[in-house]
C-alpha positions in Angstrom: 84.3 56.8 -31.4 87.9 57.4 -32.3 88.6 58.9 -35.6 91.3 56.2 -36.3 88.6 53.5 -36.0 86.4 55.4 -38.5 89.0 56.4 -41.0 91.0 53.2 -41.2 93.8 53.1 -43.9 91.8 50.7 -46.0 88.7 52.8 -45.9 90.8 55.9 -46.7 92.3 54.0 -49.7 88.9 53.1 -51.0 87.7 56.7 -50.7 90.9 57.9 -52.5 90.4 55.4 -55.4 86.7 56.3 -55.6 87.7 60.0 -55.7 89.9 59.3 -58.8 86.9 57.7 -60.5 84.7 60.7 -59.6 87.3 63.0 -61.2 87.2 61.0 -64.4 83.5 60.6 -64.4 82.7 64.2 -63.9 84.8 65.1 -67.0 82.4 63.1 -69.2 79.0 64.8 -69.7 76.0 62.6 -70.4 73.0 64.9 -70.8 72.2 68.5 -70.2 70.1 69.6 -67.2 67.0 71.5 -68.3 66.6 75.1 -67.0 70.2 76.1 -66.5 73.1 76.6 -68.8 76.4 74.8 -68.3 74.9 72.1 -66.1 75.0 68.5 -67.1 74.6 65.0 -65.7 77.9 63.1 -66.0 79.3 59.6 -66.0 79.4 59.9 -62.2 75.6 59.3 -62.1 76.3 55.8 -63.4 78.4 54.6 -60.4 78.2 57.2 -57.5 75.7 55.4 -55.3 77.7 52.1 -55.2 80.0 53.5 -52.5 77.1 53.2 -50.1 77.2 49.4 -50.5 80.9 48.9 -50.2 81.5 51.3 -47.2 78.0 51.3 -45.7 75.4 54.1 -46.0 77.1 56.6 -43.8 80.7 56.2 -44.9 79.5 55.8 -48.5 77.8 59.1 -48.4 80.9 60.7 -46.7 83.1 59.3 -49.5 80.8 60.7 -52.2 80.8 64.1 -50.5 84.6 64.1 -50.1 85.1 63.1 -53.7 82.8 65.8 -55.0 84.4 68.5 -52.8 87.9 67.4 -53.9 86.7 67.6 -57.5 85.4 71.1 -57.0 88.7 72.3 -55.4 90.9 70.5 -57.9 89.2 71.9 -61.0 88.3 75.3 -59.5 84.5 75.0 -59.8 82.6 78.0 -58.5 80.7 77.4 -55.3 77.4 78.8 -56.6 74.1 78.0 -55.1 73.2 75.6 -57.9 76.6 73.8 -57.7 76.4 73.4 -54.0 72.8 72.1 -54.2 74.0 69.5 -56.8 76.3 68.0 -54.2 73.4 66.6 -52.1 71.5 64.2 -54.4 74.3 61.6 -54.7 74.7 61.6 -50.9 71.2 60.4 -50.5 71.5 57.9 -53.4 74.6 56.3 -51.7 72.7 56.2 -48.4 69.7 54.5 -50.2 71.9 52.0 -52.0 73.9 51.0 -48.9 71.2 51.0 -46.2 70.3 47.6 -44.9 67.0 48.8 -43.5 65.4 50.4 -46.5 62.3 51.5 -44.6 64.2 54.5 -43.3 65.2 55.6 -46.8 61.6 56.2 -47.8 61.6 59.4 -45.7 63.5 61.2 -48.4 61.1 60.5 -51.4 58.1 61.1 -49.2 59.4 64.4 -48.1 60.3 65.3 -51.7 56.8 64.5 -53.0 55.3 66.7 -50.3 57.7 69.6 -50.9 57.2 69.3 -54.7 53.4 69.5 -54.4 53.5 72.4 -51.9 55.2 74.6 -54.6 52.7 76.4 -56.9 54.4 75.2 -60.1 55.0 71.7 -58.7 51.3 71.4 -57.7 50.4 71.9 -61.3 52.9 69.3 -62.4 52.1 66.8 -59.6 52.3 63.8 -62.0 56.1 64.4 -62.2 56.5 63.7 -58.5 55.0 60.2 -58.9 58.4 59.0 -60.1 59.4 59.0 -56.4 56.8 56.4 -55.4 59.2 53.9 -57.1 62.0 54.0 -54.4 59.3 53.8 -51.7 57.8 50.7 -53.4 61.2 49.1 -53.9 62.2 49.6 -50.3 59.2 47.6 -49.1 58.7 45.0 -51.9 62.1 44.1 -53.6 64.9 45.8 -51.7 67.5 43.1 -52.6 66.9 43.1 -56.4 70.0 44.8 -57.8 68.4 46.6 -60.7 65.4 47.8 -58.6 67.7 48.9 -55.8 69.8 50.8 -58.3 66.6 52.4 -59.7 65.5 53.4 -56.2 68.9 54.9 -55.6 69.0 57.0 -58.7 65.4 58.2 -58.2 66.3 59.1 -54.6 69.0 61.3 -56.0 66.5 62.6 -58.6 63.9 63.6 -56.0 66.4 65.6 -54.0 67.8 67.3 -57.0 64.4 68.0 -58.6 63.0 69.7 -55.4 66.1 71.8 -55.1 65.8 72.7 -58.8 62.1 73.5 -58.4 62.7 76.0 -55.6 65.7 77.7 -57.2 65.4 77.6 -61.0 62.3 79.1 -62.7 60.5 76.5 -64.8 56.9 76.1 -65.9 54.6 73.2 -65.1 54.6 72.4 -68.8 58.4 72.1 -68.8 58.2 69.7 -65.8 55.5 67.5 -67.5 57.4 67.5 -70.7 60.4 66.0 -68.9 58.5 62.9 -67.8 59.6 60.7 -70.8 63.1 62.1 -70.7 63.5 61.4 -67.0 62.1 57.9 -67.4 64.7 56.9 -70.0 67.5 58.8 -68.2 66.9 57.2 -64.9 66.5 53.7 -66.3 69.9 54.2 -68.0 71.4 55.4 -64.7 70.0 52.4 -62.9 71.5 50.0 -65.4 74.8 51.8 -65.0 74.8 51.6 -61.2 73.9 47.9 -61.3 76.7 47.1 -63.8 79.2 49.3 -61.8 78.3 47.4 -58.6 79.0 44.1 -60.3 82.2 45.4 -61.8 83.5 46.7 -58.5 82.7 43.4 -56.8 84.6 41.4 -59.5 87.6 43.7 -59.4 87.9 43.9 -55.6 87.2 40.2 -55.2 90.0 39.3 -57.6 92.4 41.9 -56.0 91.7 40.7 -52.5 92.1 37.0 -53.5 95.3 37.6 -55.3 96.9 39.3 -52.4 95.1 37.3 -49.8 93.8 40.5 -48.2 90.8 40.6 -45.8 89.1 44.0 -45.7 86.2 44.0 -43.3 85.7 47.8 -43.8 84.7 47.1 -47.4 81.6 45.1 -47.7 81.5 42.8 -50.7 78.0 41.5 -50.0 76.3 40.4 -53.2 72.9 41.7 -54.1 70.7 39.4 -56.1 70.5 40.4 -59.8 67.1 38.7 -59.9 65.1 38.5 -56.7 
């Protein structure tokens, strides 16, 4: 496939605009990440996965990666192991949110549950990994419900990040179990943010395209059902 057919001007424009939002979102910290100093969840968590819906799962993930890398370079972030590992979760979230065949997306949370429970500490805190049954259930039962799809996406990001954290950052089983209520509230808030961001993007892009009578087949404005 020719690169010009992949990186069309309109697709590149959307990625550029998305990158600007990533720059802004990453400047606003939301909550600290337990186990490591100077690591926080940011406003980016509230809208990152929606790129998968507008550009498709593959290009959405590429746009997320490109935006994050550009953010690293622009603001001189250190390419430490932790920082590099933190690039991955949102890629999988964008893939989950944008994938039409959700059955393929369950591979990631299933693998995460297995990897978490193979670790000695993770095995003692096995209850924590039960969060990742949710994106699996959503994929088969209610894949077109906007909020549940958003919840599945943020928990897909969570499972990738949590397993990477488990294998690289020393934490006790008690710390993981103590995070269960924190994670539940946090991910529900992220899911709500993703759903609202998706609707906001649709409204803004719809109005912009209608105003200028522009047809953009590369950007998919397919509406998910808020209640399904």
